Short mmCIF file of the C-alpha atoms (twelve columns), coordinates in Angstrom:
data_MODEL
# 
_entry.id   MODEL 
# 
loop_
_atom_site.group_PDB 
_atom_site.id 
_atom_site.type_symbol 
_atom_site.label_atom_id 
_atom_site.label_alt_id 
_atom_site.label_comp_id 
_atom_site.label_asym_id 
_atom_site.label_seq_id 
_atom_site.Cartn_x 
_atom_site.Cartn_y 
_atom_site.Cartn_z 
_atom_site.pdbx_PDB_model_num 
ATOM 1   C CA . MET A 1   0.134  0.053   -0.012  1 
ATOM 2   C CA . ALA A 2   2.844  2.380   0.814   1 
ATOM 3   C CA . GLY A 3   4.266  1.981   -2.695  1 
ATOM 4   C CA . GLY A 4   0.784  2.829   -4.256  1 
ATOM 5   C CA . VAL A 5   0.748  6.058   -2.211  1 
ATOM 6   C CA . ALA A 6   4.151  7.035   -3.207  1 
ATOM 7   C CA . PHE A 7   3.351  6.363   -6.824  1 
ATOM 8   C CA . CYS A 8   0.081  8.280   -6.520  1 
ATOM 9   C CA . ARG A 9   1.993  11.269  -4.885  1 
ATOM 10  C CA . HIS A 10  4.718  11.127  -7.684  1 
ATOM 11  C CA . ALA A 11  2.072  11.156  -10.369 1 
ATOM 12  C CA . ILE A 12  0.333  14.426  -8.663  1 
ATOM 13  C CA . ILE A 13  3.547  16.140  -8.155  1 
ATOM 14  C CA . ARG A 14  4.741  15.376  -11.738 1 
ATOM 15  C CA . ASN A 15  1.575  16.975  -12.938 1 
ATOM 16  C CA . LEU A 16  1.694  19.946  -10.850 1 
ATOM 17  C CA . ASN A 17  3.302  23.380  -11.989 1 
ATOM 18  C CA . HIS A 18  4.046  26.340  -9.935  1 
ATOM 19  C CA . CYS A 19  2.809  29.967  -10.555 1 
ATOM 20  C CA . THR A 20  5.592  32.157  -11.808 1 
ATOM 21  C CA . ARG A 21  4.135  35.109  -9.910  1 
ATOM 22  C CA . CYS A 22  2.909  33.772  -6.569  1 
ATOM 23  C CA . GLY A 23  4.312  30.210  -6.371  1 
ATOM 24  C CA . ALA A 24  0.806  28.504  -5.868  1 
ATOM 25  C CA . ALA A 25  0.684  24.884  -7.076  1 
ATOM 26  C CA . LEU A 26  -1.194 24.471  -10.197 1 
ATOM 27  C CA . GLU A 27  -2.165 21.433  -12.135 1 
ATOM 28  C CA . ALA A 28  -1.250 20.952  -15.898 1 
ATOM 29  C CA . LYS A 29  -4.683 21.461  -17.029 1 
ATOM 30  C CA . HIS A 30  -4.991 25.034  -15.414 1 
ATOM 31  C CA . GLN A 31  -4.754 28.053  -17.817 1 
ATOM 32  C CA . PHE A 32  -4.689 30.563  -14.960 1 
ATOM 33  C CA . CYS A 33  -3.462 30.717  -11.499 1 
ATOM 34  C CA . TRP A 34  -6.360 30.107  -8.965  1 
ATOM 35  C CA . LYS A 35  -4.694 32.513  -6.507  1 
ATOM 36  C CA . CYS A 36  -3.380 35.625  -8.591  1 
ATOM 37  C CA . GLY A 37  -4.932 35.050  -12.123 1 
ATOM 38  C CA . VAL A 38  -1.718 35.163  -13.984 1 
ATOM 39  C CA . ALA A 39  -1.568 33.104  -17.123 1 
ATOM 40  C CA . THR A 40  0.218  29.814  -16.788 1 
ATOM 41  C CA . LYS A 41  3.205  28.519  -18.945 1 
ATOM 42  C CA . THR A 42  1.015  25.825  -20.390 1 
ATOM 43  C CA . SER A 43  -1.653 28.240  -21.420 1 
ATOM 44  C CA . GLN A 44  0.831  30.375  -23.291 1 
ATOM 45  C CA . ALA A 45  2.428  27.395  -24.929 1 
ATOM 46  C CA . ARG A 46  -1.020 26.372  -26.203 1 
ATOM 47  C CA . LYS A 47  -1.710 29.738  -27.636 1 
ATOM 48  C CA . ALA A 48  1.759  29.768  -29.369 1 
ATOM 49  C CA . ALA A 49  1.237  26.463  -30.731 1 
ATOM 50  C CA . ALA A 50  -2.324 27.211  -31.862 1 
ATOM 51  C CA . SER A 51  -1.568 30.461  -33.613 1 
ATOM 52  C CA . PRO A 52  0.215  30.519  -36.908 1 
ATOM 53  C CA . PRO A 53  3.586  32.291  -37.154 1 
ATOM 54  C CA . SER A 54  3.098  35.837  -38.229 1 
ATOM 55  C CA . LYS A 55  5.327  38.464  -39.908 1 
ATOM 56  C CA . PRO A 56  6.379  41.231  -37.490 1 
ATOM 57  C CA . ALA A 57  4.176  44.354  -37.612 1 
ATOM 58  C CA . SER A 58  6.021  47.232  -39.413 1 
ATOM 59  C CA . LEU A 59  6.351  50.349  -37.360 1 
ATOM 60  C CA . GLY A 60  7.142  52.659  -40.379 1 
ATOM 61  C CA . ARG A 61  10.517 53.721  -41.860 1 
ATOM 62  C CA . GLY A 62  11.553 50.132  -42.248 1 
ATOM 63  C CA . LEU A 63  11.427 49.403  -38.441 1 
ATOM 64  C CA . THR A 64  9.948  46.105  -37.213 1 
ATOM 65  C CA . ALA A 65  8.522  45.328  -33.831 1 
ATOM 66  C CA . ALA A 66  11.697 43.199  -32.971 1 
ATOM 67  C CA . THR A 67  14.018 46.237  -33.652 1 
ATOM 68  C CA . SER A 68  13.974 49.349  -31.472 1 
ATOM 69  C CA . PRO A 69  14.017 52.698  -33.065 1 
ATOM 70  C CA . PRO A 70  17.445 54.290  -33.323 1 
ATOM 71  C CA . ALA A 71  18.336 56.509  -30.406 1 
ATOM 72  C CA . ILE A 72  18.500 60.379  -30.741 1 
ATOM 73  C CA . PRO A 73  22.206 61.366  -30.451 1 
ATOM 74  C CA . GLU A 74  22.712 63.127  -27.080 1 
ATOM 75  C CA . GLN A 75  24.107 66.263  -28.611 1 
ATOM 76  C CA . VAL A 76  21.243 66.531  -31.125 1 
ATOM 77  C CA . MET A 77  18.872 66.311  -28.176 1 
ATOM 78  C CA . MET A 78  20.409 69.473  -26.821 1 
ATOM 79  C CA . VAL A 79  19.969 71.212  -30.285 1 
ATOM 80  C CA . ALA A 80  16.287 69.960  -30.176 1 
ATOM 81  C CA . VAL A 81  15.686 71.416  -26.621 1 
ATOM 82  C CA . VAL A 82  17.313 74.710  -27.589 1 
ATOM 83  C CA . SER A 83  15.059 74.849  -30.673 1 
ATOM 84  C CA . ALA A 84  12.118 74.327  -28.562 1 
ATOM 85  C CA . ILE A 85  13.118 76.939  -26.170 1 
ATOM 86  C CA . ALA A 86  13.602 79.326  -29.208 1 
ATOM 87  C CA . ALA A 87  10.153 78.597  -30.432 1 
ATOM 88  C CA . PHE A 88  8.558  79.424  -27.192 1 
ATOM 89  C CA . ILE A 89  10.635 82.635  -27.068 1 
ATOM 90  C CA . TRP A 90  9.426  83.559  -30.697 1 
ATOM 91  C CA . LEU A 91  5.830  82.697  -29.575 1 
ATOM 92  C CA . VAL A 92  6.084  85.128  -26.673 1 
ATOM 93  C CA . LEU A 93  7.319  87.698  -28.980 1 
ATOM 94  C CA . LEU A 94  4.592  87.068  -31.453 1 
ATOM 95  C CA . ALA A 95  2.001  87.543  -28.685 1 
ATOM 96  C CA . GLN A 96  3.660  90.850  -27.779 1 
ATOM 97  C CA . MET A 97  3.555  91.889  -31.348 1 
ATOM 98  C CA . ALA A 98  -0.088 90.789  -31.817 1 
ATOM 99  C CA . ALA A 99  -0.982 92.852  -28.784 1 
ATOM 100 C CA . PHE A 100 0.959  95.952  -30.124 1 
ATOM 101 C CA . VAL A 101 -0.955 95.614  -33.364 1 
ATOM 102 C CA . ILE A 102 -4.352 95.100  -31.817 1 
ATOM 103 C CA . ASN A 103 -4.008 97.723  -29.095 1 
ATOM 104 C CA . PRO A 104 -5.341 101.211 -30.278 1 
ATOM 105 C CA . HIS A 105 -2.498 102.898 -28.469 1 
ATOM 106 C CA . GLY A 106 0.078  100.924 -30.488 1 
ATOM 107 C CA . ARG A 107 -1.563 101.877 -33.713 1 
ATOM 108 C CA . ALA A 108 -1.689 105.529 -32.816 1 
ATOM 109 C CA . ASP A 109 2.000  105.443 -32.078 1 
ATOM 110 C CA . LEU A 110 2.670  103.842 -35.297 1 
ATOM 111 C CA . ASN A 111 0.436  106.255 -36.999 1 
ATOM 112 C CA . HIS A 112 2.233  109.139 -35.226 1 
ATOM 113 C CA . THR A 113 5.695  107.657 -36.334 1 
ATOM 114 C CA . LEU A 114 4.570  107.681 -39.953 1 
ATOM 115 C CA . ALA A 115 3.240  111.267 -39.698 1 
ATOM 116 C CA . GLN A 116 6.606  112.378 -38.336 1 
ATOM 117 C CA . ALA A 117 8.356  110.624 -41.377 1 
ATOM 118 C CA . ARG A 118 6.175  112.907 -43.634 1 
ATOM 119 C CA . VAL A 119 4.060  110.053 -44.906 1 
ATOM 120 C CA . SER A 120 0.928  111.353 -46.419 1 
ATOM 121 C CA . ALA A 121 -2.349 110.707 -44.479 1 
ATOM 122 C CA . GLY A 122 -3.745 108.613 -47.507 1 
ATOM 123 C CA . ALA A 123 -0.737 106.290 -47.591 1 
ATOM 124 C CA . ARG A 124 -0.527 105.685 -43.955 1 
ATOM 125 C CA . PRO A 125 -3.423 103.079 -43.566 1 
ATOM 126 C CA . GLY A 126 -1.948 100.883 -46.185 1 
ATOM 127 C CA . LEU A 127 1.728  101.314 -44.925 1 
ATOM 128 C CA . MET A 128 0.390  100.291 -41.312 1 
ATOM 129 C CA . VAL A 129 -1.049 97.099  -42.618 1 
ATOM 130 C CA . LEU A 130 1.944  96.323  -44.505 1 
ATOM 131 C CA . TYR A 131 4.182  96.962  -41.549 1 
ATOM 132 C CA . GLU A 132 1.863  95.084  -39.197 1 
ATOM 133 C CA . VAL A 133 1.946  92.103  -41.654 1 
ATOM 134 C CA . ILE A 134 5.702  92.053  -41.852 1 
ATOM 135 C CA . LEU A 135 6.018  92.521  -38.212 1 
ATOM 136 C CA . ILE A 136 3.870  89.501  -37.318 1 
ATOM 137 C CA . LEU A 137 5.368  87.351  -40.181 1 
ATOM 138 C CA . SER A 138 8.776  88.213  -39.079 1 
ATOM 139 C CA . VAL A 139 8.125  86.604  -35.618 1 
ATOM 140 C CA . LEU A 140 5.908  83.957  -36.663 1 
ATOM 141 C CA . VAL A 141 8.186  82.325  -39.278 1 
ATOM 142 C CA . PRO A 142 11.093 81.864  -37.051 1 
ATOM 143 C CA . ALA A 143 8.622  80.531  -34.092 1 
ATOM 144 C CA . VAL A 144 7.270  77.812  -36.827 1 
ATOM 145 C CA . LEU A 145 10.782 76.934  -38.151 1 
ATOM 146 C CA . HIS A 146 12.185 76.415  -34.571 1 
ATOM 147 C CA . ALA A 147 9.046  74.269  -33.724 1 
ATOM 148 C CA . PHE A 148 9.455  72.375  -36.897 1 
ATOM 149 C CA . ALA A 149 13.314 71.678  -36.068 1 
ATOM 150 C CA . PHE A 150 12.331 70.568  -32.531 1 
ATOM 151 C CA . TYR A 151 9.724  67.988  -33.761 1 
ATOM 152 C CA . GLY A 152 11.913 66.924  -36.712 1 
ATOM 153 C CA . LEU A 153 14.997 66.168  -34.625 1 
ATOM 154 C CA . LEU A 154 13.127 64.192  -32.182 1 
ATOM 155 C CA . SER A 155 11.220 62.181  -34.722 1 
ATOM 156 C CA . LEU A 156 14.633 61.558  -36.542 1 
ATOM 157 C CA . ARG A 157 13.361 63.165  -39.738 1 
ATOM 158 C CA . LYS A 158 15.636 64.437  -42.468 1 
ATOM 159 C CA . ALA A 159 13.694 67.642  -42.851 1 
ATOM 160 C CA . GLY A 160 14.036 68.444  -39.123 1 
ATOM 161 C CA . TRP A 161 17.762 67.884  -39.444 1 
ATOM 162 C CA . VAL A 162 18.024 70.187  -42.411 1 
ATOM 163 C CA . VAL A 163 15.842 72.946  -40.814 1 
ATOM 164 C CA . ALA A 164 17.884 72.773  -37.603 1 
ATOM 165 C CA . PHE A 165 21.086 72.975  -39.534 1 
ATOM 166 C CA . LEU A 166 19.908 76.053  -41.572 1 
ATOM 167 C CA . LEU A 167 18.590 77.648  -38.349 1 
ATOM 168 C CA . ALA A 168 22.161 77.048  -36.861 1 
ATOM 169 C CA . ILE A 169 23.734 78.690  -40.019 1 
ATOM 170 C CA . LEU A 170 21.380 81.670  -39.829 1 
ATOM 171 C CA . TRP A 171 22.026 81.923  -35.953 1 
ATOM 172 C CA . SER A 172 25.780 81.927  -36.857 1 
ATOM 173 C CA . VAL A 173 25.535 85.383  -38.041 1 
ATOM 174 C CA . VAL A 174 25.322 86.472  -34.420 1 
ATOM 175 C CA . LEU A 175 27.911 83.846  -33.577 1 
ATOM 176 C CA . VAL A 176 25.222 81.772  -31.348 1 
ATOM 177 C CA . GLY A 177 24.626 79.003  -34.024 1 
ATOM 178 C CA . LEU A 178 28.189 78.044  -34.749 1 
ATOM 179 C CA . PRO A 179 28.608 75.359  -32.110 1 
ATOM 180 C CA . PHE A 180 25.056 74.005  -32.964 1 
ATOM 181 C CA . ALA A 181 25.924 73.817  -36.585 1 
ATOM 182 C CA . TYR A 182 29.144 72.016  -35.770 1 
ATOM 183 C CA . LEU A 183 27.281 69.435  -33.532 1 
ATOM 184 C CA . LEU A 184 24.772 68.826  -36.205 1 
ATOM 185 C CA . TRP A 185 27.481 68.505  -39.071 1 
ATOM 186 C CA . LYS A 186 29.290 65.624  -37.135 1 
ATOM 187 C CA . ARG A 187 29.389 62.452  -39.177 1 
ATOM 188 C CA . ASP A 188 27.467 60.241  -36.481 1 
ATOM 189 C CA . ASN A 189 24.783 62.816  -35.953 1 
ATOM 190 C CA . ARG A 190 24.219 63.251  -39.743 1 
ATOM 191 C CA . GLN A 191 24.059 59.510  -40.171 1 
ATOM 192 C CA . ALA A 192 21.472 59.144  -37.489 1 
ATOM 193 C CA . TYR A 193 19.171 61.120  -39.783 1 
ATOM 194 C CA . GLY A 194 20.229 59.275  -42.792 1 
ATOM 195 C CA . ILE A 195 22.289 61.992  -44.269 1 
ATOM 196 C CA . PRO A 196 25.678 60.917  -45.716 1 
# 
């Protein structure tokens, strides 16, 4: 009789698995742990055997689920952050310019300045509109370009790199952009964006 109990105990233990999360004893037929509810190894193996092999899902730009997206170079991340800060500053300037244009006192000051410059009263409204449009666009365009450079650098887009590089070259007129142009022009940073 003792041999039968040992055989029976051995058969039960052989058919028991243990939960990978909580360690509870599980029978081979269990698909989920009765204690914590996690899927068992056997249920995962059944699902894998039952489902046909599939191709990895494409994540765009030639990446698959098995490969991770390329990392943004650390130095380029700094350029992206500076671009975001510059975009924010240009947007603040845009708000100030819009307030100046909308404010009646700002328009009166501009009209007075044009009168002092001996511009005829008939030409002043057209010049004021032209000046206001140029003023707004001169602040809106850099804000949009810096925001595009920020987004493009973070999403590893060639156009983002190109815009950031051109902005760095333009900023080099005041010597601020030279270090950023150098960082962007380094071979490993260019290659991260697919630029030889």
